[in-house]
SENU-224613 format. One line per 10 residues: number of its first residue (from 0); their letters; for each residue x, y, z of N, C-alpha, C, O. Coordinates in Angstrom, 1 decimal. Atoms other than C-alpha are relative to their C-alpha. Example, Ala and Ser with C-alpha at 12.3 -4.5 7.8 and 13.67 -1.06 7.14 Angstrom:
// residues 2
0 = as = 0.9 -1.2 0.0 12.3 -4.5 7.8 0.9 1.2 0.0 1.9 1.2 0.7 ~ -0.9 -1.1 0.0 13.7 -1.1 7.1 -0.8 1.1 0.8 -0.3 2.2 0.9
This chain:
// residues 73
0 = msglppafld = -1.5 0.0 0.1 -46.7 5.7 -26.1 0.6 0.4 1.3 1.8 0.2 1.5 ~ -0.6 -0.4 -1.3 -46.2 7.1 -22.6 0.6 -1.2 0.7 0.1 -2.3 0.5 ~ -0.6 1.1 -0.6 -44.0 5.0 -20.5 1.2 -0.6 -0.7 1.9 -1.5 -0.2 ~ -1.1 0.5 0.8 -41.5 4.3 -23.2 1.3 0.6 0.5 1.3 1.7 1.1 ~ -1.3 -0.6 -0.4 -37.8 4.8 -22.4 0.5 1.1 -0.9 -0.1 1.3 -2.0 ~ -0.5 -1.1 0.9 -35.8 7.8 -23.7 0.5 -0.6 -1.3 0.9 -1.8 -1.4 ~ -0.4 0.4 1.4 -35.0 7.6 -27.4 1.0 1.0 -0.6 0.9 2.2 -0.5 ~ -0.9 -0.8 0.8 -32.1 8.8 -29.5 -0.3 -0.4 -1.5 -0.2 -1.5 -1.9 ~ 0.4 0.3 1.4 -33.2 9.1 -33.1 0.9 0.9 -0.9 1.0 2.1 -0.7 ~ -0.8 -0.8 1.0 -30.9 10.1 -36.0 -0.3 -0.6 -1.3 -0.4 -1.8 -1.5
10 = vgstetfrde = 0.4 0.4 1.3 -31.7 10.1 -39.6 0.7 1.0 -1.0 0.9 2.1 -0.7 ~ -0.5 -0.9 1.0 -30.2 11.5 -42.8 -1.1 0.7 -0.7 -2.2 0.3 -0.8 ~ 1.0 -0.8 0.7 -31.9 14.2 -44.7 -0.5 -0.6 -1.3 -1.5 -0.2 -1.8 ~ 0.4 0.7 1.3 -32.0 12.0 -47.8 -0.4 -1.4 0.3 -0.6 -2.2 -0.7 ~ 0.5 1.3 -0.4 -33.1 8.9 -45.9 -1.4 -0.2 -0.5 -2.2 0.7 -0.4 ~ 1.3 0.4 0.4 -36.1 7.1 -47.3 -1.1 0.2 1.0 -2.2 0.7 0.7 ~ 1.0 0.0 -1.1 -37.8 7.0 -43.9 0.1 1.3 0.8 -0.3 1.3 2.0 ~ -0.2 -1.3 -0.8 -36.8 10.6 -42.8 -1.3 0.5 0.6 -1.3 0.8 1.8 ~ 1.3 -0.6 -0.5 -40.4 11.9 -42.5 -0.6 -0.9 1.1 -1.2 -0.4 2.0 ~ 0.6 0.9 -1.0 -41.5 8.8 -40.6 0.8 0.1 1.4 0.2 0.1 2.4
20 = viayanrlwl = -0.8 -0.1 -1.2 -38.6 9.1 -38.1 -0.3 1.3 0.7 -0.5 1.4 1.9 ~ 0.3 -1.3 -0.6 -39.4 12.8 -37.5 -1.4 0.0 0.6 -1.6 0.5 1.7 ~ 1.4 0.1 -0.5 -43.1 12.0 -37.1 0.0 -0.8 1.3 -0.7 -0.5 2.2 ~ -0.1 0.8 -1.2 -42.2 9.3 -34.6 0.5 0.8 1.2 0.0 0.7 2.3 ~ -0.6 -0.9 -1.0 -40.0 11.7 -32.6 -1.1 1.0 0.5 -1.2 1.2 1.7 ~ 1.0 -1.0 -0.5 -42.9 14.2 -32.5 -1.1 -0.7 0.8 -1.5 -0.2 1.8 ~ 0.9 0.7 -0.8 -45.3 11.5 -31.3 0.5 -0.3 1.4 -0.2 -0.3 2.4 ~ -0.6 0.2 -1.3 -42.9 10.6 -28.5 0.0 1.2 0.8 -0.4 1.2 2.0 ~ 0.1 -1.3 -0.7 -42.6 14.3 -27.5 -1.4 0.3 0.5 -1.6 0.6 1.7 ~ 1.3 -0.3 -0.4 -46.3 14.7 -27.5 -0.5 -0.9 1.1 -1.4 -0.6 1.9
30 = sgvqaelhvw = 0.4 1.0 -1.1 -46.6 11.6 -25.2 0.8 0.2 1.2 0.6 -0.5 2.2 ~ -0.8 -0.2 -1.2 -44.1 13.0 -22.8 1.3 -0.8 0.1 1.9 -0.8 1.2 ~ -1.2 0.8 0.0 -41.3 10.7 -23.7 1.2 0.8 -0.4 1.1 1.6 -1.4 ~ -1.2 -0.7 0.3 -37.8 12.1 -23.7 0.6 -0.6 -1.3 0.9 -1.8 -1.4 ~ -0.6 0.5 1.2 -36.4 11.9 -27.2 0.9 1.1 -0.6 0.7 2.3 -0.5 ~ -1.0 -0.9 0.7 -33.4 13.5 -29.0 0.0 -0.4 -1.5 0.2 -1.6 -1.8 ~ 0.0 0.3 1.5 -33.6 13.8 -32.8 1.1 0.8 -0.7 1.3 2.0 -0.4 ~ -1.0 -0.7 0.9 -30.8 14.6 -35.2 -0.3 -0.4 -1.4 -0.5 -1.5 -1.8 ~ 0.1 0.2 1.4 -31.3 15.0 -38.9 1.3 0.5 -0.7 1.6 1.7 -0.6 ~ -1.3 -0.2 0.6 -28.0 14.8 -40.7 -0.1 0.5 -1.4 -0.6 -0.2 -2.3
40 = pgafhgfdgs = 0.1 -0.6 1.4 -27.7 17.1 -43.8 0.7 -0.9 -1.0 1.9 -1.1 -0.9 ~ -0.6 0.8 1.1 -27.1 15.1 -47.0 0.2 -1.4 0.3 0.7 -2.1 -0.7 ~ -0.3 1.4 -0.4 -26.9 11.8 -45.2 -1.1 -0.9 -0.5 -2.2 -0.6 -0.7 ~ 0.9 1.0 0.6 -28.4 8.6 -46.6 -0.1 -1.1 1.1 0.6 -1.1 2.1 ~ 0.1 1.1 -0.9 -29.5 5.4 -44.9 1.3 -0.8 0.2 1.9 -1.2 -0.7 ~ -1.2 0.8 -0.3 -26.6 3.7 -43.1 1.3 0.8 -0.3 2.3 0.2 -0.4 ~ -1.2 -0.8 0.4 -24.2 6.6 -43.9 1.1 -0.2 1.0 2.3 -0.3 0.5 ~ -1.1 0.1 -0.9 -22.3 6.1 -40.7 0.7 -1.4 0.0 1.8 -1.5 0.4 ~ -0.6 1.3 0.2 -21.7 2.4 -41.4 0.7 -0.1 -1.3 1.7 -0.8 -1.5 ~ -0.6 0.1 1.3 -21.0 2.9 -45.1 1.3 0.8 -0.1 2.2 0.4 -0.9
50 = apqaalsqqa = -1.1 -0.9 0.1 -18.5 5.7 -44.6 0.4 0.4 1.4 0.3 1.6 1.8 ~ -0.2 -0.3 -1.4 -17.4 5.5 -40.9 1.1 1.1 0.2 1.1 1.7 1.3 ~ -1.0 -1.0 -0.1 -14.4 7.8 -41.5 -0.4 1.4 -0.4 0.3 2.3 -0.2 ~ 0.5 -1.3 0.4 -16.4 10.6 -43.0 -0.3 0.9 1.2 -0.7 0.4 2.2 ~ 0.1 -1.0 -1.0 -16.6 13.8 -41.0 -1.4 -0.1 0.6 -1.6 0.0 1.8 ~ 1.3 0.1 -0.4 -20.4 13.5 -40.8 -0.3 -1.2 0.9 -1.0 -1.2 1.9 ~ 0.2 1.3 -0.8 -20.3 9.9 -39.5 0.7 0.2 1.3 0.1 -0.3 2.3 ~ -0.7 -0.2 -1.2 -17.8 10.9 -36.9 -0.8 1.0 0.9 -0.8 0.8 2.1 ~ 0.8 -0.9 -0.8 -20.0 13.8 -35.8 -1.2 -0.7 0.5 -1.6 -0.5 1.7 ~ 1.2 0.7 -0.5 -23.0 11.5 -35.6 0.4 -0.9 1.2 -0.4 -1.0 2.2
60 = raertpwlrr = -0.4 0.8 -1.1 -21.1 9.1 -33.4 0.4 0.9 1.3 0.1 0.5 2.4 ~ -0.4 -0.9 -1.1 -19.8 12.0 -31.3 -1.2 0.5 0.8 -1.2 0.9 1.9 ~ 1.2 -0.3 -0.7 -23.4 12.9 -30.5 -0.7 -1.1 0.7 -1.2 -1.0 1.8 ~ 0.7 1.2 -0.5 -24.7 9.4 -30.0 0.7 -0.6 1.3 0.0 -1.0 2.2 ~ -0.7 0.7 -1.1 -22.0 8.0 -27.7 -0.2 0.7 1.4 -0.5 0.0 2.3 ~ 0.3 -0.6 -1.3 -22.3 10.6 -24.9 -1.4 -0.1 0.5 -1.7 -0.3 1.7 ~ 1.4 0.2 -0.3 -26.1 10.3 -25.0 -0.1 -1.4 0.6 -0.8 -1.6 1.7 ~ 0.0 1.4 -0.6 -25.7 6.5 -24.4 0.6 -0.1 1.3 0.1 -0.7 2.2 ~ -0.7 0.0 -1.3 -23.2 7.1 -21.6 -0.9 0.6 1.0 -1.0 0.1 2.2 ~ 0.9 -0.7 -1.0 -25.6 9.5 -19.9 -1.2 -0.9 0.4 -1.5 -1.0 1.5
70 = llg = 1.1 0.8 -0.2 -28.5 7.1 -20.3 0.4 -1.2 0.9 -0.4 -1.6 1.8 ~ -0.3 1.3 -0.7 -26.7 4.0 -19.1 0.8 0.3 1.3 1.0 -0.6 2.1 ~ -0.7 -0.4 -1.2 -24.8 5.9 -16.4 1.2 -0.8 0.3 1.9 -0.5 1.3
């Protein structure tokens, strides 16, 4: 896994693949890959697309957008 680019991972706490996303983030860290992980409480798969005006969706975007800006410079 080493050599992979930085990753931003976010997942809802009720997401079907939550544990897999967390395990993937852990494998990235163990391999020395920069990764940022967010687990959103009570969120489900696609929450930010299904309810874009919800406070949690806005918070998720508020975390993701600056990360992308920093990465892409």
